[in-house]
N, CA, C and O atoms as a GROMACS GRO file, in nm:
protein
  200
    1MET      N    1   9.058   8.009  11.487
    1MET     CA    2   9.136   7.943  11.564
    1MET      C    3   9.226   7.884  11.508
    1MET      O    4   9.337   7.908  11.554
    2ARG      N    5   9.218   7.783  11.385
    2ARG     CA    6   9.340   7.780  11.294
    2ARG      C    7   9.447   7.845  11.284
    2ARG      O    8   9.559   7.796  11.276
    3PHE      N    9   9.417   7.972  11.284
    3PHE     CA   10   9.564   8.083  11.298
    3PHE      C   11   9.611   8.075  11.408
    3PHE      O   12   9.724   8.121  11.423
    4ARG      N   13   9.547   8.018  11.514
    4ARG     CA   14   9.625   8.101  11.637
    4ARG      C   15   9.699   7.934  11.668
    4ARG      O   16   9.808   7.914  11.722
    5ASP      N   17   9.630   7.858  11.630
    5ASP     CA   18   9.680   7.728  11.712
    5ASP      C   19   9.827   7.671  11.560
    5ASP      O   20   9.908   7.579  11.570
    6ARG      N   21   9.809   7.767  11.439
    6ARG     CA   22   9.898   7.743  11.375
    6ARG      C   23  10.066   7.854  11.482
    6ARG      O   24  10.164   7.783  11.504
    7LEU      N   25  10.070   7.932  11.506
    7LEU     CA   26  10.122   8.030  11.568
    7LEU      C   27  10.163   7.947  11.708
    7LEU      O   28  10.284   7.928  11.725
    8ARG      N   29  10.099   7.913  11.778
    8ARG     CA   30  10.111   7.792  11.917
    8ARG      C   31  10.199   7.736  11.896
    8ARG      O   32  10.298   7.748  11.968
    9VAL      N   33  10.198   7.636  11.767
    9VAL     CA   34  10.268   7.522  11.738
    9VAL      C   35  10.408   7.554  11.686
    9VAL      O   36  10.502   7.478  11.712
   10ASP      N   37  10.424   7.666  11.613
   10ASP     CA   38  10.533   7.728  11.533
   10ASP      C   39  10.625   7.815  11.588
   10ASP      O   40  10.582   7.917  11.532
   11PRO      N   41  10.708   7.850  11.646
   11PRO     CA   42  10.736   7.955  11.755
   11PRO      C   43  10.800   8.016  11.659
   11PRO      O   44  10.764   8.133  11.667
   12LYS      N   45  10.917   7.998  11.525
   12LYS     CA   46  10.915   8.104  11.459
   12LYS      C   47  10.803   8.174  11.369
   12LYS      O   48  10.828   8.293  11.355
   13LEU      N   49  10.704   8.139  11.316
   13LEU     CA   50  10.577   8.152  11.247
   13LEU      C   51  10.525   8.285  11.386
   13LEU      O   52  10.482   8.394  11.348
   14ALA      N   53  10.538   8.254  11.543
   14ALA     CA   54  10.454   8.349  11.606
   14ALA      C   55  10.588   8.431  11.596
   14ALA      O   56  10.556   8.542  11.554
   15ALA      N   57  10.693   8.427  11.610
   15ALA     CA   58  10.836   8.548  11.592
   15ALA      C   59  10.772   8.666  11.491
   15ALA      O   60  10.736   8.779  11.523
   16GLU      N   61  10.767   8.598  11.349
   16GLU     CA   62  10.744   8.637  11.275
   16GLU      C   63  10.645   8.761  11.228
   16GLU      O   64  10.649   8.861  11.156
   17TYR      N   65  10.532   8.675  11.333
   17TYR     CA   66  10.391   8.769  11.287
   17TYR      C   67  10.445   8.863  11.413
   17TYR      O   68  10.459   8.980  11.378
   18ALA      N   69  10.475   8.839  11.541
   18ALA     CA   70  10.512   8.972  11.632
   18ALA      C   71  10.564   9.064  11.570
   18ALA      O   72  10.508   9.173  11.561
   19THR      N   73  10.719   9.031  11.497
   19THR     CA   74  10.778   9.084  11.409
   19THR      C   75  10.679   9.230  11.357
   19THR      O   76  10.665   9.338  11.414
   20LEU      N   77  10.604   9.163  11.186
   20LEU     CA   78  10.557   9.232  11.146
   20LEU      C   79  10.432   9.314  11.231
   20LEU      O   80  10.369   9.410  11.184
   21LYS      N   81  10.411   9.257  11.361
   21LYS     CA   82  10.286   9.374  11.403
   21LYS      C   83  10.334   9.458  11.446
   21LYS      O   84  10.274   9.563  11.422
   22LEU      N   85  10.453   9.471  11.524
   22LEU     CA   86  10.525   9.562  11.601
   22LEU      C   87  10.576   9.662  11.492
   22LEU      O   88  10.594   9.780  11.523
   23GLY      N   89  10.602   9.610  11.342
   23GLY     CA   90  10.668   9.733  11.247
   23GLY      C   91  10.593   9.810  11.197
   23GLY      O   92  10.627   9.924  11.164
   24LEU      N   93  10.386   9.722  11.172
   24LEU     CA   94  10.314   9.755  11.148
   24LEU      C   95  10.221   9.901  11.228
   24LEU      O   96  10.149   9.991  11.185
   25ALA      N   97  10.284   9.851  11.392
   25ALA     CA   98  10.191   9.940  11.489
   25ALA      C   99  10.299  10.007  11.470
   25ALA      O  100  10.345   9.987  11.582
   26ASP      N  101  10.376  10.071  11.420
   26ASP     CA  102  10.516  10.189  11.439
   26ASP      C  103  10.493  10.292  11.327
   26ASP      O  104  10.509  10.414  11.326
   27ARG      N  105  10.423  10.152  11.176
   27ARG     CA  106  10.427  10.265  11.102
   27ARG      C  107  10.255  10.349  11.088
   27ARG      O  108  10.245  10.466  11.052
   28PHE      N  109  10.156  10.276  11.118
   28PHE     CA  110  10.021  10.327  11.103
   28PHE      C  111   9.989  10.360  11.246
   28PHE      O  112   9.880  10.414  11.266
   29GLY      N  113  10.070  10.336  11.350
   29GLY     CA  114   9.979  10.390  11.497
   29GLY      C  115   9.866  10.336  11.475
   29GLY      O  116   9.845  10.224  11.429
   30THR      N  117   9.750  10.458  11.526
   30THR     CA  118   9.656  10.409  11.595
   30THR      C  119   9.521  10.397  11.415
   30THR      O  120   9.400  10.395  11.435
   31HIS      N  121   9.566  10.392  11.293
   31HIS     CA  122   9.508  10.358  11.205
   31HIS      C  123   9.474  10.248  11.175
   31HIS      O  124   9.513  10.182  11.078
   32ARG      N  125   9.369  10.208  11.288
   32ARG     CA  126   9.384  10.062  11.270
   32ARG      C  127   9.304   9.979  11.134
   32ARG      O  128   9.253   9.869  11.152
   33LEU      N  129   9.303  10.024  11.044
   33LEU     CA  130   9.226   9.995  10.904
   33LEU      C  131   9.353   9.909  10.830
   33LEU      O  132   9.360   9.792  10.794
   34ASN      N  133   9.460  10.030  10.824
   34ASN     CA  134   9.589  10.010  10.821
   34ASN      C  135   9.686   9.890  10.850
   34ASN      O  136   9.752   9.816  10.778
   35TYR      N  137   9.667   9.903  10.990
   35TYR     CA  138   9.714   9.793  11.069
   35TYR      C  139   9.654   9.693  11.048
   35TYR      O  140   9.736   9.602  11.036
   36ASN      N  141   9.525   9.649  11.033
   36ASN     CA  142   9.490   9.485  11.019
   36ASN      C  143   9.484   9.446  10.851
   36ASN      O  144   9.500   9.331  10.810
   37ASN      N  145   9.458   9.568  10.760
   37ASN     CA  146   9.537   9.521  10.605
   37ASN      C  147   9.655   9.471  10.611
   37ASN      O  148   9.662   9.367  10.544
   38GLY      N  149   9.780   9.507  10.675
   38GLY     CA  150   9.877   9.500  10.669
   38GLY      C  151   9.906   9.332  10.742
   38GLY      O  152  10.006   9.268  10.709
   39LYS      N  153   9.843   9.299  10.804
   39LYS     CA  154   9.856   9.167  10.845
   39LYS      C  155   9.744   9.085  10.748
   39LYS      O  156   9.743   8.963  10.764
   40ALA      N  157   9.701   9.111  10.702
   40ALA     CA  158   9.596   8.997  10.563
   40ALA      C  159   9.674   8.896  10.541
   40ALA      O  160   9.673   8.779  10.580
   41GLN      N  161   9.794   9.000  10.424
   41GLN     CA  162   9.838   8.913  10.344
   41GLN      C  163   9.907   8.780  10.439
   41GLN      O  164   9.873   8.664  10.416
   42PHE      N  165  10.009   8.817  10.550
   42PHE     CA  166  10.051   8.696  10.664
   42PHE      C  167   9.948   8.625  10.710
   42PHE      O  168   9.977   8.508  10.736
   43ILE      N  169   9.807   8.665  10.733
   43ILE     CA  170   9.731   8.547  10.762
   43ILE      C  171   9.686   8.478  10.676
   43ILE      O  172   9.638   8.368  10.703
   44SER      N  173   9.690   8.525  10.561
   44SER     CA  174   9.619   8.452  10.462
   44SER      C  175   9.748   8.345  10.400
   44SER      O  176   9.712   8.243  10.340
   45ARG      N  177   9.854   8.366  10.411
   45ARG     CA  178   9.984   8.260  10.410
   45ARG      C  179   9.953   8.171  10.546
   45ARG      O  180   9.927   8.055  10.513
   46VAL      N  181   9.948   8.188  10.657
   46VAL     CA  182   9.929   8.093  10.733
   46VAL      C  183   9.814   8.040  10.735
   46VAL      O  184   9.806   7.936  10.801
   47MET      N  185   9.677   8.096  10.660
   47MET     CA  186   9.558   8.013  10.669
   47MET      C  187   9.553   7.914  10.527
   47MET      O  188   9.448   7.861  10.489
   48ALA      N  189   9.673   7.899  10.461
   48ALA     CA  190   9.658   7.853  10.312
   48ALA      C  191   9.759   7.730  10.332
   48ALA      O  192   9.756   7.640  10.247
   49GLY      N  193   9.872   7.718  10.469
   49GLY     CA  194   9.931   7.668  10.516
   49GLY      C  195  10.024   7.657  10.442
   49GLY      O  196  10.035   7.540  10.407
   50GLU      N  197  10.097   7.719  10.399
   50GLU     CA  198  10.268   7.766  10.346
   50GLU      C  199  10.354   7.776  10.451
   50GLU      O  200  10.471   7.807  10.431
   0.00000   0.00000   0.00000
């Protein structure tokens, strides 16, 4: 829940995540593993509180 909550209170962070997801979807299409792996570094950074 913490990740979602951080996105809800920080519009800039939410926009950054949305942009990342769109880019990954464009790059990897339906290859979910690569799509999810592409989000991992961003999610880790948010969860670490950076």
